[in-house]
C-alpha positions in Angstrom: -10.7 0.8 -13.4 -7.5 -0.1 -15.3 -8.0 2.8 -17.6 -8.3 5.4 -14.8 -5.8 8.1 -14.1 -4.0 7.8 -10.7 -5.7 11.2 -9.7 -9.1 9.6 -10.3 -8.3 6.5 -8.4 -6.8 8.7 -5.5 -10.0 10.6 -5.4 -12.1 7.4 -5.2 -9.7 6.0 -2.6 -10.2 9.0 -0.4 -13.8 8.4 -0.7 -13.3 4.9 0.8 -13.4 3.0 -2.5 -11.6 -0.3 -1.6 -10.9 -1.3 -5.3 -9.5 2.1 -6.3 -7.0 1.8 -3.3 -6.2 -1.6 -4.3 -5.5 -0.7 -7.8 -3.2 2.2 -6.7 -1.3 -0.3 -4.5 -1.0 -2.8 -7.2 0.2 0.0 -9.7 2.9 1.3 -7.3 4.1 -1.8 -5.6 6.6 -2.9 -8.5 8.2 0.7 -8.5 8.4 0.8 -4.7 10.1 -2.6 -4.7 12.6 -1.2 -7.4 13.4 1.6 -5.3 14.0 -0.4 -2.1 16.1 -3.0 -4.1 18.3 -0.2 -5.5 18.9 0.9 -1.8 19.6 -2.7 -0.4 20.7 -4.7 -3.4 18.6 -7.6 -1.8 15.6 -9.0 -3.5 14.0 -10.8 -0.6 14.4 -7.7 1.7 13.0 -5.5 -0.9 9.9 -7.6 -1.4 9.3 -7.9 2.4 9.8 -4.0 3.1 7.4 -3.2 0.2 4.9 -5.6 1.3 5.1 -4.2 4.9 4.6 -0.7 3.5 1.4 -1.7 1.6 0.1 -3.4 4.9 0.7 -0.4 6.9 -0.9 1.9 4.1 -3.8 -0.3 4.1 -4.2 -0.3 7.9 -4.1 3.4 7.8 -6.5 3.7 4.9 -8.9 1.2 6.2 -9.5 2.7 9.6 -8.1 6.4 9.2 -5.2 5.7 11.7 -7.0 3.8 14.4 -6.2 0.1 15.3 -8.1 -2.5 13.4 -6.5 -5.3 15.0 -3.5 -7.9 14.4 -5.5 -10.0 12.2 -5.1 -7.4 9.3 -1.3 -7.3 10.0 -1.4 -3.9 11.6 1.1 -3.2 14.2 0.9 -0.6 17.1 3.3 1.7 15.1 1.0 2.1 12.1 
């Protein structure tokens, strides 16, 4: 899966492939954290915000926008 293009991983993720979704999250988390850091100039906040964004994306992906429960870290605003 490491050699797959993002478009291929996205297609698999849309087809409910958990590994593909995880690989996309892994690939883009550092980039997202850097963008947030540039905006805030605070490493801890950038890490926390990026992590929360990934959690929220996972919540939406795993249950197509419906609630899957607080145990997964999902909030009512997801």
